[in-house]
C-alpha positions, 0 to 999 in steps of 0.5 A, spaced: 335 394 186 338 400 183 338 406 186 340 414 185 340 419 190 340 426 188 340 433 192 340 439 190 344 444 193 343 451 195 347 453 189 341 454 184 340 449 179 346 445 182 345 438 184 350 432 187 348 426 185 351 418 188 350 412 184 354 406 188 361 410 188 360 414 183 359 422 183 356 427 178 352 433 177 347 436 175 345 443 173 342 447 168 345 453 163 346 459 164 341 461 160 336 457 163 338 460 171 344 455 172 351 455 173 353 450 167 357 446 172 354 440 169 349 436 164 342 437 164 337 431 166 335 431 160 343 431 157 343 425 162 337 421 161 339 422 153 346 419 155 342 413 159 339 412 153 345 412 149 349 408 153 344 402 155 343 402 147 350 401 145 351 397 152 345 392 149 347 391 142 355 390 144 352 384 148 347 382 143 353 382 138 357 378 142 353 373 144 351 372 137 360 372 134 358 379 130 365 383 130 361 390 129 367 395 132 365 400 135 358 402 137 356 410 136 349 411 139 346 419 138 341 420 141 337 427 140 331 431 144 326 433 137 320 438 138 316 440 133 310 443 134 310 443 141 310 435 140 317 431 143 321 426 141 327 422 141 331 420 136 337 415 135 342 414 130 346 408 131 353 406 126 357 400 127 365 402 126 365 395 122 360 393 116 354 389 118 349 385 114 342 388 112 340 381 116 345 384 121 342 391 121 334 389 122 336 385 127 340 390 131 335 394 130 330 390 134 334 389 140 336 396 141 328 397 142 330 392 148 335 396 152 332 397 159 332 405 160 330 406 152 323 401 155 322 406 161 322 412 157 317 409 153 312 408 159 314 401 160 315 402 167 311 404 173 313 410 178 311 410 184 312 418 188 312 419 196 314 425 199 317 423 206 
């Protein structure tokens, strides 16, 4: 089981998160009523997707023996006509063939975090 504990402090929207032995903060920008002490929840989600996609691609490339070099994943939230979507732009430091590119694109969609966002994970909520 993977677990994350988030506690919203009494300081506007500042939240403190603990994951395993790691601590991070979550906040909103000043323009949204926060103090800009850390990334927003959406920014963390985009970062989680980018991190998961890049790690998933690296694992696959290593299994195939492909040296793709550094992997960069830029993830953005786009809002058009009141509809939200996410875009991922993936690049590799080293040249990849068209066949590799097609396969890596399929593998990118298999990242567990992306699958969660696509609605493939049920969320059970309770108040204790």
